[in-house]
C-alpha positions as CSV (number, residue, x, y, z in Angstrom):
1,M,3.8,16.0,-2.6
2,S,0.1,16.7,-2.2
3,G,-2.6,14.8,-4.0
4,N,-5.0,11.9,-3.9
5,S,-3.4,8.7,-2.8
6,N,-5.3,6.7,-5.5
7,A,-3.9,9.0,-8.2
8,I,-0.4,8.6,-6.8
9,Y,-0.9,4.9,-6.6
10,N,-2.0,4.7,-10.2
11,L,1.1,6.6,-11.3
12,A,3.2,4.1,-9.3
13,L,1.3,1.2,-11.0
14,H,2.0,2.8,-14.4
15,Y,5.7,2.8,-13.8
16,D,5.6,-0.7,-12.3
17,I,3.9,-2.1,-15.4
18,K,6.6,-0.3,-17.5
19,K,9.2,-1.9,-15.3
20,N,10.5,1.5,-14.3
21,Y,11.0,0.4,-10.8
22,K,12.9,3.5,-9.5
23,Y,9.8,5.7,-10.2
24,A,7.4,3.0,-9.2
25,I,9.0,2.6,-5.7
26,N,9.1,6.4,-5.3
27,Y,5.4,6.8,-6.0
28,Y,4.4,3.7,-4.0
29,L,6.2,5.2,-1.0
30,I,4.4,8.5,-1.4
31,A,1.0,6.7,-1.7
32,I,1.9,4.6,1.4
33,E,2.6,7.8,3.4
34,K,-1.0,8.8,2.5
35,G,-2.3,5.5,3.7
36,N,-2.9,3.6,0.4
37,L,-3.3,-0.1,1.1
38,N,-2.8,-1.2,-2.5
39,A,0.5,0.6,-2.6
40,I,1.7,-1.2,0.5
41,Y,0.7,-4.6,-1.0
42,N,2.2,-3.9,-4.4
43,L,5.5,-2.7,-2.8
44,A,5.6,-6.0,-0.9
45,L,5.0,-7.9,-4.1
46,Y,7.8,-5.9,-5.8
47,Y,10.3,-6.8,-3.0
48,D,9.1,-10.4,-3.0
49,D,8.9,-11.1,-6.8
50,V,11.4,-8.7,-8.4
51,E,14.1,-7.9,-5.9
52,K,13.9,-11.2,-3.9
53,D,14.4,-9.0,-0.8
54,Y,12.4,-11.0,1.6
55,T,13.1,-8.8,4.6
56,N,11.4,-5.8,2.9
57,A,8.7,-8.0,1.4
58,V,7.8,-9.2,4.9
59,K,7.9,-5.7,6.3
60,Y,5.4,-4.5,3.7
61,Y,3.2,-7.6,3.9
62,L,2.9,-7.1,7.7
63,M,2.2,-3.4,7.2
64,A,-0.6,-4.3,4.8
65,I,-2.0,-6.8,7.3
66,K,-1.9,-4.2,10.0
67,K,-3.7,-1.7,7.8
68,V,-6.5,-4.2,7.0
69,I,-6.9,-5.0,10.7
70,Q,-7.2,-1.3,11.5
71,M,-9.8,-0.8,8.7
72,Q,-11.8,-3.8,10.0
73,C,-11.8,-2.5,13.5
74,L,-13.0,0.9,12.3
75,N,-15.7,-0.8,10.3
76,W,-16.9,-2.8,13.4
77,H,-16.8,0.4,15.4
78,F,-19.2,2.1,13.0
79,I,-21.5,-0.9,12.9
80,I,-21.7,-0.9,16.7
81,I,-22.5,2.9,16.7
82,I,-25.1,2.5,14.0
83,K,-26.9,-0.4,15.9
84,K,-27.1,1.7,19.1
């Protein structure tokens, strides 16, 4: 599926709010493939709060943490370049 990760994430969120988890998970995974941090975090919350599947919850929490660290490193890289 092509498209904007934020639009796909919003579709996942719509299904999540409606408690249509089958579609929510599907669209969260598509958004995750496109690098959407919010989708990663919300999928972790789903596994933690709804499914009580702590193995998958931890998997997606760690994925979200890794993504944040990558984003911060990229930000620092640009700051260093700008200051040179």
